LORO-494542 format. One record per residue (C-alpha): x, y, z. Coordinates in steps of 0.5 Angstrom, whole numbers, padded with zeros to 4 digits, always signed. Layout:
N
XYZ ...
END
This chain:
835
+0062+0000+0084 +0057+0005+0081 +0059+0006+0073 +0057+0012+0068 +0055+0011+0061 +0056+0017+0057 +0051+0015+0051 +0049+0022+0049 +0054+0022+0043 +0050+0024+0036 +0055+0021+0032 +0056+0026+0027 +0062+0023+0023 +0058+0016+0023 +0052+0019+0018 +0048+0016+0016 +0048+0011+0020 +0046+0016+0026 +0041+0020+0023 +0036+0017+0027 +0039+0013+0032 +0044+0016+0037 +0051+0012+0036 +0051+0008+0043 +0045+0004+0039 +0048+0003+0032 +0049-0005+0031 +0055-0008+0030 +0053-0016+0029 +0046-0015+0030 +0047-0012+0037 +0047-0004+0039 +0055-0002+0042 +0052+0000+0048 +0050-0006+0049 +0057-0010+0049 +0060-0006+0053 +0053-0006+0058 +0056-0015+0058 +0063-0012+0060 +0061-0008+0064 +0057-0015+0068 +0063-0019+0066 +0066-0015+0072 +0060-0015+0077 +0059-0008+0075 +0050-0007+0075 +0049+0000+0078 +0049+0003+0072 +0047+0011+0071 +0047+0013+0063 +0048+0020+0061 +0043+0021+0055 +0043+0027+0050 +0041+0026+0043 +0035+0022+0040 +0034+0019+0048 +0028+0015+0047 +0031+0011+0043 +0036+0007+0048 +0031+0009+0053 +0026+0004+0050 +0032-0001+0048 +0035-0002+0054 +0029-0001+0059 +0031-0001+0067 +0034-0007+0067 +0037-0012+0063 +0036-0020+0063 +0044-0020+0065 +0042-0016+0072 +0044-0009+0070 +0040-0004+0073 +0039+0003+0069 +0039+0011+0071 +0038+0015+0066 +0040+0022+0067 +0038+0027+0060 +0042+0034+0059 +0037+0039+0055 +0043+0041+0052 +0050+0038+0050 +0054+0039+0058 +0060+0036+0055 +0064+0030+0058 +0065+0032+0065 +0059+0036+0065 +0054+0030+0063 +0057+0026+0069 +0056+0032+0073 +0049+0032+0071 +0048+0025+0075 +0052+0028+0081 +0045+0024+0085 +0047+0018+0083 +0054+0018+0085 +0056+0017+0092 +0062+0013+0092 +0068+0011+0088 +0065+0010+0081 +0067+0008+0074 +0066+0012+0067 +0065+0009+0060 +0063+0011+0053 +0057+0007+0050 +0060+0007+0043 +0067+0004+0044 +0068-0003+0044 +0072-0006+0048 +0074-0011+0053 +0079-0009+0057 +0080-0011+0063 +0076-0007+0068 +0077-0011+0075 +0085-0009+0074 +0083-0002+0073 +0079-0001+0079 +0085-0006+0084 +0090-0001+0081 +0086+0006+0083 +0085+0003+0090 +0092+0001+0090 +0094+0008+0088 +0089+0012+0092 +0088+0016+0087 +0083+0021+0085 +0083+0020+0079 +0085+0013+0074 +0085+0015+0066 +0085+0008+0063 +0090+0007+0058 +0092+0003+0051 +0098+0004+0046 +0096+0005+0039 +0098+0005+0033 +0096+0012+0030 +0095+0016+0036 +0093+0023+0032 +0085+0022+0033 +0086+0021+0041 +0088+0024+0047 +0096+0022+0049 +0098+0021+0056 +0106+0020+0059 +0106+0017+0066 +0112+0017+0070 +0115+0009+0073 +0109+0009+0079 +0104+0012+0074 +0103+0018+0074 +0101+0022+0069 +0107+0027+0068 +0104+0029+0061 +0098+0029+0056 +0096+0032+0050 +0089+0032+0046 +0089+0030+0039 +0096+0032+0037 +0099+0033+0030 +0104+0028+0029 +0111+0033+0031 +0107+0034+0038 +0107+0027+0039 +0111+0023+0045 +0107+0017+0046 +0103+0011+0043 +0099+0012+0050 +0092+0014+0049 +0086+0016+0054 +0081+0010+0053 +0075+0014+0056 +0075+0010+0060 +0076+0013+0069 +0076+0011+0075 +0074+0017+0080 +0073+0019+0087 +0066+0023+0087 +0070+0028+0090 +0072+0030+0083 +0065+0032+0082 +0067+0039+0086 +0071+0041+0081 +0066+0041+0075 +0061+0047+0074 +0054+0046+0074 +0051+0046+0068 +0056+0048+0064 +0059+0045+0058 +0066+0042+0061 +0071+0036+0059 +0075+0032+0062 +0081+0032+0057 +0081+0039+0057 +0078+0042+0063 +0078+0038+0069 +0085+0034+0068 +0088+0040+0067 +0085+0043+0073 +0086+0038+0077 +0094+0037+0075 +0095+0044+0076 +0092+0044+0083 +0096+0039+0084 +0092+0032+0086 +0093+0026+0085 +0092+0024+0077 +0094+0017+0075 +0095+0012+0067 +0093+0005+0068 +0096+0003+0063 +0093-0004+0061 +0094-0008+0053 +0086-0011+0050 +0083-0009+0046 +0080-0001+0045 +0077+0001+0039 +0073+0008+0039 +0069+0008+0033 +0068+0015+0031 +0069+0014+0023 +0065+0010+0019 +0072+0006+0017 +0073+0005+0025 +0066+0002+0024 +0068-0003+0019 +0074-0005+0022 +0072-0006+0028 +0067-0011+0025 +0073-0015+0022 +0077-0015+0028 +0070-0018+0032 +0071-0024+0025 +0078-0024+0027 +0078-0026+0034 +0082-0020+0036 +0076-0018+0041 +0072-0022+0046 +0066-0021+0045 +0059-0025+0046 +0056-0025+0039 +0048-0027+0038 +0050-0033+0033 +0054-0039+0034 +0061-0041+0031 +0059-0047+0027 +0067-0048+0025 +0073-0044+0025 +0070-0036+0022 +0063-0038+0021 +0058-0035+0025 +0051-0037+0023 +0045-0036+0028 +0038-0040+0028 +0033-0040+0022 +0038-0039+0017 +0037-0042+0010 +0042-0042+0006 +0041-0046-0001 +0046-0052-0005 +0051-0048-0009 +0052-0042-0005 +0059-0040-0004 +0061-0037+0002 +0068-0036+0004 +0070-0035+0012 +0071-0031+0016 +0063-0029+0016 +0057-0028+0020 +0050-0029+0018 +0044-0026+0022 +0037-0030+0026 +0033-0032+0019 +0037-0030+0013 +0036-0033+0006 +0042-0034+0001 +0039-0037-0005 +0043-0041-0011 +0050-0039-0014 +0050-0033-0009 +0057-0031-0007 +0059-0030+0000 +0065-0026+0001 +0071-0026+0006 +0070-0021+0012 +0062-0021+0011 +0057-0019+0015 +0050-0020+0015 +0045-0017+0020 +0037-0021+0021 +0033-0023+0015 +0036-0022+0010 +0034-0024+0003 +0040-0025-0002 +0037-0028-0009 +0041-0031-0014 +0048-0030-0016 +0049-0024-0012 +0056-0022-0009 +0058-0020-0003 +0065-0019+0000 +0067-0015+0006 +0060-0011+0007 +0056-0011+0013 +0049-0011+0012 +0044-0009+0018 +0036-0012+0019 +0032-0014+0013 +0037-0011+0007 +0034-0015+0000 +0040-0017-0005 +0037-0018-0012 +0039-0022-0017 +0046-0020-0020 +0047-0015-0014 +0055-0014-0013 +0056-0010-0005 +0064-0009-0005 +0067-0006+0002 +0060-0003+0003 +0056-0002+0010 +0048-0002+0009 +0044+0000+0013 +0037-0004+0015 +0031-0005+0010 +0036-0003+0004 +0034-0006-0002 +0039-0007-0009 +0035-0009-0014 +0037-0014-0020 +0044-0012-0023 +0046-0006-0018 +0052-0004-0015 +0055-0002-0009 +0064-0001-0008 +0069+0001-0004 +0067+0005+0003 +0059+0006+0000 +0055+0007+0006 +0047+0006+0005 +0043+0009+0010 +0036+0006+0012 +0030+0005+0008 +0034+0007+0002 +0033+0003-0005 +0038+0003-0011 +0034+0001-0017 +0037-0003-0022 +0044-0004-0025 +0045+0003-0022 +0052+0004-0020 +0054+0008-0012 +0062+0009-0014 +0067+0009-0008 +0067+0013-0002 +0059+0015-0003 +0055+0017+0003 +0048+0016+0001 +0042+0018+0007 +0036+0015+0009 +0031+0014+0005 +0033+0016-0001 +0031+0013-0008 +0037+0012-0014 +0034+0011-0020 +0035+0005-0026 +0041+0005-0029 +0044+0012-0025 +0051+0013-0024 +0053+0017-0016 +0059+0019-0015 +0057+0025-0010 +0054+0023-0004 +0046+0025-0003 +0044+0028+0002 +0038+0032+0002 +0034+0031-0005 +0029+0025-0003 +0032+0022-0010 +0038+0021-0014 +0036+0020-0022 +0040+0017-0028 +0039+0024-0031 +0044+0031-0028 +0038+0035-0032 +0031+0036-0030 +0025+0039-0033 +0029+0046-0032 +0037+0045-0032 +0040+0043-0026 +0039+0044-0019 +0041+0043-0012 +0043+0046-0007 +0050+0049-0005 +0054+0043-0001 +0049+0038-0001 +0048+0035-0008 +0051+0041-0011 +0058+0042-0009 +0063+0047-0012 +0067+0041-0014 +0061+0039-0019 +0060+0046-0021 +0067+0046-0024 +0067+0039-0027 +0061+0041-0031 +0064+0047-0034 +0070+0043-0036 +0064+0039-0039 +0060+0044-0043 +0067+0047-0045 +0069+0040-0048 +0062+0038-0051 +0062+0045-0055 +0069+0045-0057 +0075+0047-0053 +0077+0053-0055 +0070+0057-0056 +0065+0063-0053 +0061+0062-0048 +0057+0067-0043 +0056+0066-0037 +0052+0070-0032 +0048+0070-0025 +0044+0074-0020 +0046+0076-0014 +0045+0071-0009 +0052+0069-0005 +0051+0062-0008 +0049+0063-0014 +0055+0068-0015 +0060+0062-0011 +0057+0056-0016 +0058+0062-0022 +0066+0062-0021 +0067+0055-0019 +0064+0055-0027 +0067+0060-0030 +0074+0056-0028 +0072+0049-0030 +0070+0052-0037 +0077+0056-0037 +0080+0050-0034 +0076+0047-0041 +0080+0052-0046 +0073+0056-0047 +0073+0064-0048 +0069+0066-0043 +0065+0072-0043 +0063+0074-0036 +0056+0078-0037 +0055+0080-0029 +0049+0080-0025 +0043+0079-0029 +0037+0075-0032 +0036+0069-0036 +0033+0073-0042 +0039+0079-0042 +0044+0072-0042 +0038+0069-0048 +0040+0075-0052 +0048+0077-0051 +0049+0069-0053 +0046+0069-0059 +0049+0077-0060 +0056+0075-0057 +0056+0069-0063 +0058+0065-0057 +0057+0058-0057 +0053+0057-0051 +0051+0060-0044 +0051+0059-0037 +0046+0062-0032 +0046+0061-0025 +0041+0064-0020 +0037+0062-0014 +0030+0058-0014 +0024+0061-0011 +0020+0055-0011 +0026+0050-0008 +0028+0055-0002 +0036+0055-0001 +0037+0051-0008 +0040+0054-0014 +0039+0053-0021 +0044+0052-0026 +0041+0053-0033 +0046+0052-0040 +0043+0055-0046 +0045+0053-0054 +0048+0058-0058 +0040+0061-0061 +0040+0062-0053 +0035+0057-0051 +0035+0051-0047 +0040+0045-0049 +0037+0040-0053 +0034+0033-0049 +0040+0030-0053 +0044+0035-0051 +0043+0035-0044 +0044+0028-0044 +0050+0028-0048 +0053+0033-0043 +0052+0029-0037 +0055+0023-0041 +0061+0027-0041 +0060+0030-0033 +0059+0023-0031 +0065+0019-0035 +0069+0024-0032 +0075+0022-0036 +0075+0027-0042 +0081+0031-0043 +0082+0038-0040 +0086+0043-0044 +0094+0044-0043 +0096+0049-0040 +0098+0053-0046 +0092+0052-0049 +0087+0054-0043 +0082+0059-0044 +0081+0067-0041 +0076+0071-0039 +0074+0078-0041 +0068+0082-0037 +0063+0085-0041 +0060+0091-0037 +0053+0094-0038 +0050+0089-0042 +0043+0090-0039 +0043+0095-0041 +0044+0093-0048 +0039+0089-0048 +0033+0095-0044 +0036+0098-0051 +0033+0093-0055 +0026+0093-0052 +0025+0100-0052 +0026+0100-0060 +0019+0096-0059 +0015+0101-0055 +0011+0107-0056 +0015+0111-0051 +0011+0118-0051 +0004+0114-0049 +0008+0110-0044 +0011+0117-0042 +0005+0120-0042 +0000+0115-0039 +0005+0116-0032 +0003+0109-0030 +0004+0109-0022 +0006+0101-0021 +0008+0097-0015 +0014+0092-0015 +0014+0087-0010 +0020+0085-0006 +0024+0085-0012 +0032+0082-0011 +0037+0087-0011 +0040+0085-0019 +0032+0086-0021 +0031+0092-0017 +0038+0095-0020 +0036+0093-0028 +0028+0095-0027 +0028+0101-0023 +0033+0105-0028 +0029+0102-0034 +0022+0105-0031 +0023+0111-0028 +0025+0112-0035 +0018+0111-0037 +0015+0117-0033 +0013+0111-0028 +0011+0112-0021 +0014+0106-0017 +0013+0104-0011 +0018+0097-0008 +0015+0093-0003 +0019+0089+0002 +0015+0086+0008 +0016+0089+0015 +0023+0089+0017 +0026+0085+0010 +0028+0089+0005 +0034+0087-0002 +0034+0079+0000 +0037+0076-0006 +0033+0070-0006 +0026+0070-0003 +0022+0064-0002 +0016+0064-0006 +0012+0062+0000 +0013+0070+0002 +0010+0072-0003 +0004+0068-0002 +0004+0070+0005 +0004+0077+0003 -0001+0077-0003 -0005+0081+0001 -0001+0086+0003 +0001+0088-0005 -0006+0088-0006 -0008+0093+0000 -0002+0097-0002 -0005+0097-0010 -0012+0099-0008 -0009+0105-0002 -0003+0107-0007 -0008+0108-0013 -0003+0104-0017 -0005+0102-0024 -0002+0095-0023 +0003+0092-0018 +0008+0086-0020 +0012+0080-0018 +0018+0077-0021 +0022+0071-0020 +0029+0071-0020 +0030+0070-0026 +0025+0074-0029 +0022+0069-0033 +0016+0068-0029 +0011+0074-0026 +0005+0075-0022 +0001+0080-0023 -0004+0085-0020 -0009+0090-0023 -0012+0096-0020 -0017+0092-0016 -0011+0088-0013 -0014+0082-0016 -0009+0077-0018 -0007+0075-0025 -0003+0068-0025 -0002+0062-0028 -0007+0060-0034 -0010+0067-0033 -0003+0071-0034 -0001+0065-0040 -0008+0068-0043 -0007+0075-0042 +0000+0073-0046 -0004+0070-0051 -0009+0076-0052 -0002+0081-0052 +0001+0077-0058 -0005+0076-0062 -0007+0084-0062 -0001+0086-0063 -0001+0084-0071 +0006+0081-0071 +0004+0074-0070 -0003+0069-0071 +0000+0064-0068 +0002+0062-0062 +0005+0056-0058 +0002+0053-0052 +0003+0047-0048 -0002+0041-0048 -0003+0042-0040 -0006+0049-0042 -0013+0051-0043 -0017+0051-0048 -0017+0058-0047 -0013+0060-0052 -0016+0057-0058 -0023+0061-0056 -0017+0068-0056 -0014+0065-0062 -0021+0064-0066 -0024+0071-0065 -0017+0075-0066 -0017+0070-0073 -0011+0067-0071 -0009+0059-0069 -0005+0055-0063 +0000+0051-0063 +0001+0046-0058 +0007+0043-0055 +0010+0038-0050 +0010+0041-0043 +0018+0041-0044 +0021+0048-0043 +0025+0046-0050 +0021+0043-0054 +0016+0050-0052 +0021+0054-0055 +0024+0051-0061 +0016+0051-0063 +0016+0060-0061 +0022+0059-0066 +0019+0055-0070 +0013+0060-0072 +0017+0066-0072 +0023+0064-0077 +0017+0062-0081 +0014+0069-0081 +0020+0073-0081 +0027+0073-0086 +0031+0074-0081 +0037+0070-0080 +0035+0064-0075 +0041+0064-0069 +0038+0071-0068 +0035+0072-0061 +0029+0077-0060 +0026+0078-0053 +0019+0080-0055 +0017+0073-0059 +0019+0070-0053 +0014+0074-0048 +0012+0067-0044 +0019+0066-0042 +0021+0073-0041 +0017+0077-0036 +0021+0084-0036 +0019+0084-0044 +0011+0082-0042 +0011+0087-0037 +0013+0093-0042 +0008+0089-0048 +0002+0090-0042 +0004+0098-0040 +0004+0099-0048 -0002+0096-0050 -0006+0099-0044 -0002+0106-0046 -0004+0106-0053 -0011+0103-0051 -0012+0108-0045 -0016+0101-0041 -0015+0099-0035 -0012+0093-0034 -0018+0090-0031 -0022+0093-0037 -0017+0089-0041 -0018+0082-0037 -0025+0082-0040 -0024+0079-0046 -0021+0073-0044 -0027+0068-0042 -0027+0064-0036 -0022+0060-0034 -0025+0052-0030 -0018+0048-0031 -0017+0044-0025 -0010+0041-0023 -0008+0036-0018 -0001+0032-0016 -0003+0024-0014 +0004+0020-0011 +0007+0015-0015 +0012+0010-0014 +0018+0011-0020 +0018+0003-0021 +0011+0004-0022 +0010+0010-0026 +0011+0006-0033 +0007+0002-0030 +0001+0005-0029 +0001+0009-0036 +0001+0002-0040 -0005-0001-0036 -0008+0006-0038 -0007+0006-0044 -0010-0002-0045 -0015+0000-0042 -0017+0005-0048 -0020+0010-0049 -0027+0008-0045 -0032+0014-0046 -0027+0019-0049 -0027+0021-0056 -0020+0021-0057 -0014+0020-0053 -0007+0024-0056 -0001+0021-0053 +0005+0027-0055 +0006+0028-0048 +0003+0023-0042 -0005+0022-0045 -0009+0027-0046 -0017+0025-0046 -0021+0029-0050 -0029+0028-0048 -0035+0032-0051 -0035+0036-0046 -0028+0037-0043 -0021+0034-0043 -0016+0031-0038 -0009+0030-0038 -0005+0025-0035 +0002+0027-0035 +0008+0023-0031 +0012+0029-0026 +0019+0028-0030 +0022+0030-0023 +0018+0027-0017 +0014+0020-0017 +0008+0023-0018 +0003+0024-0023 +0000+0031-0025 -0008+0031-0028 -0010+0037-0031 -0018+0036-0032 -0022+0042-0036 -0030+0042-0038 -0034+0047-0040 -0037+0048-0032 -0032+0048-0026 -0037+0041-0024 -0034+0038-0030 -0027+0040-0030 -0027+0037-0022 -0030+0031-0024 -0025+0029-0030 -0019+0031-0025 -0022+0027-0019 -0023+0021-0025 -0016+0020-0027 -0013+0022-0020 -0017+0015-0017 -0015+0012-0024 -0009+0013-0022 -0009+0011-0015 -0013+0004-0017 -0007+0003-0022 -0002+0002-0017 +0000-0005-0015 -0002-0004-0008 +0005-0004-0002 +0007-0010+0001 +0004-0011+0008 
END
């Protein structure tokens, strides 16, 4: 008799185990699920096998080939798109010219197939469904048969109120080839939902053969775990790749267990595995081949695949570790944890119960992971990146997490305190803002919602409304599809690092008290706060000069909240506006920064063709801006920052500039020409903002609590734009003419990959090598090397496994040379990758 093995399953509920393999190829005790099915078939003299494929088909074809060592022969049938269970069998029509058996390639069973075949032949059935009793039938199709075995009723995946039997459909069918004529070609069609009801309606003979024996549809991670436990308990008869040395002890070839290791059966140990002294292997543990367990490792009720490494003092409880996973010293995973292929859990990191980690992720040392890690490459011990919390909604940034962040922030600030909240128009931003608001209210905060707005307005509102803090939610143009949650202190600045750590600890601990029901917070909506901010800006401008200049401006695809803010403001200043969108796209709330880059030439042409005085693009938070002059030339990065420095120096209100240590020395040149000085800050945004606040407080007598937009041009694109228009209007200059006052900039930058675990080592080795030909080394932020003709900065990236290398010289060649030299130096100081 021929057999069809259905092996097209994607296994979504088994992720992350099925991210890189089809479900039938997920291993059980070192062998793919489907291999146990093939062995069962061969044991019943069923060797002529068709295999239906759809998801990652080559994995199965490469493993099984055309003929197995047991004598089974394989013919493969590929579905270009899912056809359903019956549709996939129909796809193999050319193979099916006699009675055939259908079985799933991703179940575990030892049911007597010969008995089922004999039943089918005796009853002269068109279809026989193999049935078996199950304690919990809710996840399966329930089938009721009469005394003769004829099916009289069935129901797919019922509720408890609909359960009428405990005999369930195993997905094992014996069918006559005539049944294929009832299945449409090339259309999605299922056995249980479509074919069997159709056959019953037509009065065709359908029978159910109730058989004892073991059967498990491995449809969840929990079932996958318990299938292993059942094997160790000998509830299912299967052929394992290891010998049973003693009762409940399976050990394969070339296993080395050092004296002093403690092992409690039942357990399974795969080929070539090494277990060091004082390691503890508890009951119901399955270790894959070539595992390495170091001293004092403790594993219990867990499953590891091949080539898993557990370093000293690692703890594994009720977890599944896929191939090549490494748990470093002192790390731990607990009940229900699943770690995907190739992931690394660094030293002393803890993965809490139920967490799933997708393949090839890295958990930073000391991290406490309490939510799934799916899209991001890394779970850092810090909730905060360089500038707030970033992630993808319902990926690594869930509404539940956002709510908890709100409550944690309220608790940190003292509970019943005023907090300002706002966001951009992007739908994920609005959802996250609502969740955070609920969390703030649950924490007892007095929430003031200023609606759809920009970050500079938020900063101003926090101080003006005498709030203890603020939260701003917006889309990330640099990480398309990501949201950012920004926390501000009572001065409207980013939270200090110490406060970020405090908030993070509260959030991760998750045992902080919420407000009692009689102490819950309240929500107040404040309308038109954007207008209040705009009025503040206009007070500091030469309004008549700007109006008389009658500027023509091109605005490059602003998101709706920014357009609604900017257009009326600029029109009141008598500006003629052209809003530019790429063809066929208008008013998106979240733009890719790539979109802007792709259309730069179109923007420049639009400016020149329309004879505009300048054009600009702002990011959704209105903190960053790219300008174009009247000739269409781009002004961004260091040139844009130099333009702001020139504005500040020529305004006469401050003779001191603040620039991060990574910025060009052109700022010193501008300061020298305009009788000013430059104060260097660290590259971290909060430190940069603190330095600006520091110099402005020393220059003025006003309260240090107040936030004035004009003092923070580097993080306020709207104020910067108005200041530029003000300068051009008063000086009667074009933007290109004004830019001629800025000398040429030769700053270069590179990014060099460096594993997280080696970043500190590289920095240490750079320091140990000394300055070399450098005149001096600064260690303010990274390592900055000064030379007679230039400088170089080696800076570990705080959010990525990489270094950023900056270099600047008297010429472009010198800048390139310095950057290249230190890029190669960082590469050479890394330990070579093991073979």
